[in-house]
N, C-alpha and C positions, 0 to 999 in steps of 0.2 A: 785182544790177546793180553794186553797189560792188565785189564780187569780180571781176567781169569787167574793170572799169576798172583795178583793182589788178594783175590778172594781165597785162593789156596793158602797163601801165607797167613791170612787172618784165621782161616779155619784151623791151621796147624797150631796157631797160638791160642786158639780157643776164644778168640774175640767174636767171631761170627758164629752164633748158634742159631740154627734154623728150626729148632724144636720148640713147639709151644707147650706150655705146662698147663695142665688142667687144674681147676680149682680144687678138685678132690686130692690131687697129688700135693698141692700146697698145704691143704688142711692136714693131711696125714703126716707130712714132714714137720709141721708145727707141733703136732701131738708127740711125735718121736723126740723132738728137741725138748719138749716140756718134760717128758719122762726122764730123759738123760740129765737135764738140769736138776730135777727133783732128787735124783740119786746123788749127784754131786753136792747138793745142799746137805744131804744127810751125812756124806763123808766129811764135809767141811765142819759140820756141827760136832761130829765125833772127834775130829782133830783139833778143835778149838781154833780154827783158822778164820777169824772174824773178817779179815780184809777180803779174802776169797768169798766168804759167805755174803758179804754186802754186795759184791759184784754179781754173784749168782742170783741173789734175790732181785736185783734190778733187772737182770736179763730175763728171769722167770716172769716177772710182772709184765715186761714188754711182750713176751711170747703169749702170756695169758690174755692180754688185751688184743693182740692180733688174732688169737683163736676166737675170742668173743666177737670181734668185728666180722670175721669171715662167717661165723655161725649166724650172726644177726642179719647180715646182708644176703646170704645165699643159703637159707635153710632148706629150700626145695631141692637145690642141686646136690646138697650134701646127703640128704635122705635117700634120694634115688638118682643114680647117674642117668637114667633114661628120661628124667623130668625135662631136660632141655629139649630132647626130641619130642616129648609129649606136648610141650608148650609150642614148639614150632608147628607140630601137626594140628594142634587146636587153632592156632592163629591162621593157618592155611585153610582149615575147614570153615572158620568164621568168615574169612575173606571170600571163599568160594560161595558160601551161602548168601553173603551180601551181594556178590557179583551176580549170582543166579537170579535173585529177585530183581536187581537193577537190570540185568540182562533181559529178563522177561518183560520188564517195563519198556526197555529200549526196543525190544523186538515188536511189542504191540504198537509202539509209536511208529516204527518203521512200516509195519503192516498197514496202519491207518493212513500214513502219508502216501504209501503206494496205492491204496484204494482211492484216495482223493486224486492222486495224479492220474490214475486210470480213468476215473470219472471225467476229469477235466480233459484228458486226451480224447476220450470218447465224444464229449460235447464239442470239442474243436473239430474232430473229424466229421461229425454230423453237420456242423455249421458249414464246413468247407464243402461237403457234398451238396448241401442245400444251395449254397451260393453257385457252385458249378452247375447244378441242375437248372437254377434260374437263368444262368448265363447261356447254357445250351438251349434252353427253351426260348429265350429272347433271340438268340442267333437263328434258331429254326423259324421263328415268327418273321424275322427280318428277311430271311432267305425266301420264305413263302411269299411275302409281299413283293420282293424283287422279281420272283418268277411270275407273279400275277401281272406286274407292270410290263414285263417283257412280252408276255402273251398278248396283252391288249394292244 
């Protein structure tokens, strides 16, 4: 209960923001800021306000470097918003293809091992039948001899 009250309080104050910002939104915001600062630079030049101009030039250079960093790091994402989905799809397809070939290898290994197990089990059953056949035969022979001894 206390957590809910605290979270509501944080949310009201704007401390807790549960919204994720996409890279494209950041990039667009940087571009908007760059345009706004460029306009302010022009105004400062017209008014001969060199103090404001120096601050604006510093801010504009920071924004330009941020824009260049975002562009250099995430060129694919900025060109097409679906590229992240495309990359995920490609990665899953590659993983599926790899797993398919490995799965086929594993399946053939399992089939070979089951065939070997089947042959071994067949050999063991054949051997057990042979031993029981010999045992029954020996028992019949002993029984036959015992009957002959009793008859005599």
